[in-house]
N, C-alpha and C positions, 0 to 999 in steps of 0.2 A: 504493500500500500504506500502511495506517495505521501510525503509529509505535507501538512497543510501549508506551511510557509516554505518558500525556497529563497535562499540567499544568493546574491550575485557572486559569480566567480569570474575572475579576470581571464579574458580570452587569451589563449596562447598566440603570440606573434611569431609567425614563421617567415624566414628569409628565403624559402625555397622558390618563391615567385617574385622576388624583389624587383626585377626589371619591369614586369607587367604591372605590379603594384605602384611602382614609381611613375609609370606612364599614366595610370589611372588617377593617382593622387594629384599630379600636375594638372591634368585635364579638369578634375573636379574643382581644384583651387581656382583655375581660370574662370570657371562659371560662377563659383561662389563669391569672388571678389566684387563684381558689379552688383550681384543680387544682394549681397550683404550690405553694401552701401545703400542700395535702393530701399530695402526693407527696413533698415535702420532709420532712414529718413521718414518712411511711411509711419513707423511706430511712434514717431516724435521723440525717440531716445537718442537720435543722432547716428551718423554713419559708422562711427567707431563701435558703438554698441552692437550694430548689426554684424560687423566682422568678428567681434569677440564672441558673439553668439555662435557663429559658424565654427570658431576655434574650439570653444568649450564643449558644445553639444556634439560636434563631430568627433572630438577626442574621446569623451566618455561613452558615447553610444558605440564607438568602435571597441573600446576596452571591455565593456560590460554587456553589449547588446547581443541580439540573437540573429542578426543578418550580416554575414561577413562582408558583403559589398555595399552596405548601407552608408550613405553620406548624409549626415544630419546638419541642420543649420536653420537660419531664419526662413520662414515661408510667408506667402501673402496672407493666408488666414490668421496665422499667429501674430503677424505684424498689425493687422487690422484690430484684432481683439486687444492687443497691448495698447494701441492708440486709444481705444475706449477706456481701458483700465487707467491709463495716465490721466485721461480727462475726468474720470470719476473720482480719482484721488488727487486732484490738482492741489488740494490744500494739505495733503500729506505725501510728499514725494517718496518717502521711504516705504509707504504702504504698497506701492506697486511691486517692489522687490519682495515683500512678504507674500504677495499673491503668486509671484513666480516660484518662490521656494516651496510654498504649500502645494502648488500644482505639481512640482517635481516629486514631493513626498507622496502625493496621491498616486502618481504613476508608478512609483516604487511599490506602493501597496497593491495597485492593480496587478502588477507582475507577481508579487509574492503570494497573492491570493489566487493566482492562476486564472485571472479574468480576461486574459488576452483574446481567446476565441469569441468572447461575447462583445468586446468593444466595437468590432467591425460590423455589428448588426444594425447600424443606422440605415434606414431605407434610402433607396436611390433618389427619390424626389427631394428628400431633405438635403442630401449631399449636393444634388444639382442646384437647388435653390440657394444653398449656402455658398457654393463656389461662385455662382453667378452674382450673388450679392456682393461677395468680396471683390470680384473683378470690377463691378460697377463702382464700388466704394473707392478703389484705387484710381479708377478713371476720373471720377468726380473730384477727388481730392487733388488731382494733378492739373485741373483746369486753370486754377489761379497761377501756379508756377509756370504753366505753359504760356501764360500771357505776361510773364515777367513780374507777377505780383507775389507777395508773401503767401505761403501756404497756410491752411487752417487745419484744425484738429478733427473736424467731423464733417459729414456730408451736408448736413443742414446748413451749417455756417458757410461751407464752400458754395452751395447753391445760392445762398442769400448774397454772398459777396461777388458772385460771378458777373452780374450786370455792370457793377462798378469797375470790376477788373477788365471787362470787355471794352468799356469806354476809355480806360487808362492803359490799355494793352500795348505791348511793345511788339510790333510786327516781326522784329528780328528774332525774338525768343520763339515765336511761333514757327518761323522758318527753321531755326536750329533744331527744335523739337521734332518737326516734321522730317527733317533730314536724318535725324537720329533714328526715328521709327523706320524710315526707308532702308537704312543700313541693316537694321534688325530683320526686316522682312525679306530683303533682296540679296543678302549675303549668300553666295552659291554654296551648295552642300559640301563641295570638296574643300572649301575654305573653312566652313563651320567645323569640319572634323579636325582642323588644326587650331583654329582660334574661335572660341564661342562668339556668336554674333553680338551678344550684349557687351562683352569685353571690347570687341572691335569698335562698336559704336561709341563706347565710353572713351576709349583712347583717341580715336579719330576726332570725335566731337570736341574734346578738350583741346587737342593740338590745333585744330583748325581755328577755333575761337581765339586761342592764344596767339596764333600766327597772324590773324587778321586784326588783332588788338581790339576786339569788340567789347564794348562796355556793357556786359550782361551780369545779372545777379549770379553769384557763385555760392557754393556751400560755405557754411560758417567754419571758421578756423577751429579745430578741436581744442578744447581747453587742455586736454591731456591725451596722450596716446596709450595710456595705461588705464585699466579699469579702476573704478573708484568704489570699493565696497562701502556700503552704508547699512548698519544694522537698523531694521525698522523699529519704530516706537510701538512695541507690542501692546503696551497698556492703553494706548490712545487709538488703536485701530478700530474701525467699524467692522467687527468680525463677521456680521451677517453678510455684508457686501463682499468682504474678502473671500469667504467660503464660496459664494456663488461664482465670482470671477475665477477663482482657482479651479473650481470644478469644470467650468467651461474650457479653460485653458488646458487642463489635464486631458479632457475628453478629445478636444480637437487635435492636440499634439499626438495623443495615442492613436487616434483614427488615421491621421495623415501618415504616421510612421508605419502602421500596419498595412495600409494600402500600398505604400511604397515598398514594403517588404514583399507583398504579394507580386508586385510588378517585377521586383528583382528575382523572385522565384521563377517567374515565367521566362525571364531572360537567361537565367543561369541553369535552370533545371535542378536547383538545390532548394531545400525547404528550410524556412527560418523557424526559430523558436519565438513565438509571439510573446510569451511571458518574459523571457530574458530581454527581448527587444524593449518592452515597456520599462523594465527596470533600468536598462542602459539609458534610455531617453530620459527617464525620471532623474537619474543621477546627474546627467548633463544639465537638465533644467535647474536642479537644486544648486549646482555650482554656478550656473548662470545668474541665479538670484543672489547668491552669496557675494559675487563680485560686482553686482549692480548692472547687468546687461539683460537684454531681452531673451525670452525663451525661444526654443526652436523645436523642430520635428524632423522626421525623415523626409528628405526632399527628393521627389521623383526625378526631376531634371538632372540634378547633380549625381544621383545614384546611377542613372542610366548612362550618363557620360562616363562615369568611372568604369562601368561594366564594358561599354563599347571600347574604351581605351585599353582594356586588359586587366583592370583591377579584379583581384581574386580573393584577397584576404583583408582583415581589418588594418593591415599595414598601410593600405592605400589611403584610408581615412586619416591615419596618423600623419602621413606625409602631407595630406591636404591641410590639416590643421597647422602643422609646422611651417609650411610655406606661407599660409595666410599670416601667421604671427610674424614671420620674418619680413614680409612685405609691409605689414603695418608699421613695425618698429623702424624699418629702414626708410620707407617712402611715405609714411603716413602724413607728413607735412604737405604733400601734394594734394591732399583732399580738398584744401581750400581753393585750388585752382579749377575744380570741376564745376562747370556751369550748371545752374539749377535746371535750365531748359534741357540740357542733355540727359540729366537724370529723369526729368519729367517724361521725355520721349521714351526712355527705356521702360519706365513704369507704365506708361500708356500701352506699350507693346505687351508687357507682362499682364496687365489688367485685362486686355482684350483676350489674351490667351487663356486666362483663368476662367472666364465665362464658359459655361457648359453648353457650347453651341450644338453639340451632338444631341443632347437631351431636348433642346429647343426645337431642333429639326424633327424630332419624333413627336411633337405635340399633336399632330393630326392623327397619329395612331395610338398614342398613349391613352390609358383610361382617364376620363375627365377628372376623377377624384385625385389622381396622381398629379395631373397638371395643376389643379387648384392648390394642392399642398406645395408644389414647387414654387408657384407664383407668390403665395402667401409668405413663404420663407424668404424668397428673393426680395420682396418689397419691404418686409420687416427688417431684414438685414441692412438694407440701404437707408431706410428712413427712421427706424426705431433703434434696434440694437441687434448685433449678431448673436449675443447671448440669448435674448428673448426669442429671436428667430429660430434658433436651433431647438430651444425648449418647446415652443409652440409647434414646430414641425414634427418633432418626435411624438408629442401628445396626439396631434391630428392623425399621424400615420398609425399610431398604436390603436386609437379608437377605430380607425378604418379597418385595421387588421382584425380587431375583435368582432366587428360587424360581419366581415367576410367569413371568419371562422364560425360565427354563430349561425349564419345562413347555411354553411356546409354541414354543421352538426345537426341542424334541424332537418335538412334534406335527408340525412342518413337515418332519421327516425321514421320507421315505416310501420303503420298499423294495418293489420289484416285479420279478417275472419273468413277469408276465402283460401282454402288450401292451394288452389291453383295459382293464386297471385301472391302468396306469402313469400317473402324474399329468402333465398338460400335454402329452401327445403328440398331434400331429395325425394325420390319416389316413395320410399318407405315412410318418411316423415309426413308427406302429404296424405298417404293412406291412413296413418295414425291420427292425423288432425281432422280428417273429413267428418267423422261421426259427431264431433262436438263443435264444429267451426261456427255454427250459428250463435252459440252461447258463450264462446271463449274468444277473447281478443288476444292475438299474438302481437307483441310489440318488439320490433327488432331495433336495437340501438347500435349505431356504428361509429367508430372512431372515439377520440377522447371527448368526454363530456365536461365542459367548463362553465364558468359563471355566466358567460355571454348567452348560453343557451338555456339557462335555468328558467327564466320566465316563459320562454317559448315552449319548453318542455311541459310546463304546467298547463298552458293553453292547448297544446296539441293533444295531451293525454287526458283532457277533461271527459272524454267519452267513456272512461273506464267504468263509470257508475251504471252504464246500460248493459253490462255483461255480468254473467254469474261467475266467471273466472277470468283472470288476467295472467298471461305469461310474459315476463320481461326477459328478453333474450340479450345477455351481455357478452355473447361469444366474441364479438368484434370490438369490445370496449377495453382499451388498455389502461385508461386512467379516468378517474372521476374526481373533480375538485369539490371543495366544501359547498359551494352554491348549488352545483348540480346534484350533489348527494342529498342536500336538504330538500330540493325540489322532488327528487325521486322518492325520498321518504314521505313527503306530503302526499304524493300520488298513491303510494302503497297504503298509507293510513286511510285515505279517502275511499279506496276500493274496498278495504277490509271493513270499514265502518258501514259500507253499503251492502254488507253481507256477501261480498264476492271473495273467493279464495285467490291468493296471489302466489305465483310460482316464479322463482328466479332460477335461471339456467345459464350456464357458461360463465359463471363468475370466476374471474382470475383472482389470485391471491392479492395482487396489488389493489384491486378494486375492493375486495373484502376489507383489507387493512384500512383503506380510505374511509369506508363506511364506519368502521369501528373508531377510527381516529376522530371523525367528525360527530361522534355521539349518536350514530344511527343503529346501535346494537339492538335496541328494542324493535326497530322496524324489521331488521333481519330475522329476529326471532319469531315475528308474526307471519313469516313467509315460509313456504316449503322451498327447498333448494335441491336442484339436480345438476349433476355435472354435464350430462348429455341432454341435448334438446329432445331427442326421441323419447327418452324416459319421461321428460316433463310433459310432452304431448300425450303420451299413453296414460299417465297418471291423471291429467286433467279430464280426459274423456271418461275414465273409470269413475272419478269423483263425481262428475256431472251425472253419470248414469245412476249412481247410488242416490244422489239427491232426488232425481226424478222418481225413483222407485219408492 
């Protein structure tokens, strides 16, 4: 038996494939550099915080994670959630780091409790709406920098400031951002395999603006190239808000990481350990919070670049983190030379790519309920909160699932007093049922019986009072929850109170245990029980015959 808790073990670092891992680490770092800068700006923590996020989460996810080729770092969804966290705790700067550390601890707990296989059960419409909302948020928040105006911290403020920014806009910044996007979209594939399009656009855009000596807004000069740890004021925190934000960060980071792990599995034909992956990501985010930078998650783009370049073991992620740290410490002073319009163009390109266009194209074929959920999550993420959007989406999808399962469960409940139409009866059973079919109701239950079907069961089986005997066939029922057990107990009691005999057949041990656990022992004792349906049918007919005599 596996232990309830599992503790992280340091992954062995092998040098057997160091050349391939070196190529993978260099390629991943080349992609991570512009994305780290961009997502750091989006989160409102600054570009240095984005790069350090890639360094720390990439390092610890590699050392303790469960996917050998995974490259972790800042992502669009995580950056957007952190922007809302910073806005929510604007009066308590240290509180945001408490949120990050608590999120990391939650992920460690998810992995220790072996919850990995359950984290990725968020429905596709919710994921599509969330991704599309994040993409739109990134786009809207870059509209003001695109026009040469200061950025804002949320979409509502960005939309409100856009008309004024449009009237005061700088055409040159629009041209630079458009040219940056063009480089991202039009870079040939054979060049992308050598230099990522985002890095190429960042370097070319910065060099051309400097060469032409254009007077454009640039990124702020970093106060320090080293992280600045700050212990949060624990006694002064609004812990209710902290728990909510931490839970959302932990779930989003876990989900992104596991989805990336599945993509890596497909590409490498190797299988990840989801629980170890959560623990590795959690340790990375815990350290990210301790040193005062933003949290991260497994990044699909960087992971796939690593794999395509030959990365095979966690060594490639360590090389990726080491290269980023070296570049930051050696050339971090150049960050202040990067035009805001260039970074805005890269972020617009990223935002457009994050929107789930594939799901949008399937609108005409997708179920209407799924489309509604996706749009609700999308709109709420953009105009209300990504936290509230995910919560509402999961609740809507869960209720829809309960409704669909209820319909299926009720469809499986078949009532019959005609031996030729009774479900699942063989020739011998039909012959045994024929003599008493007019006065005995056979009720066939199929599949798991849960709370969703409880009220429907009571309505469907109201006809039991019109018969002298009732047979409840549980042969195809593997599970009964408390609500369904209570409903079935009520049906049994009502039939017996109407002087009808009740026979239970095909009861599995798990179902009997459920009845006993839910306090239905008395209902079971008032019924006759047969293991085989044929014996139940024969007994019902003999009992009815005795009654008539």
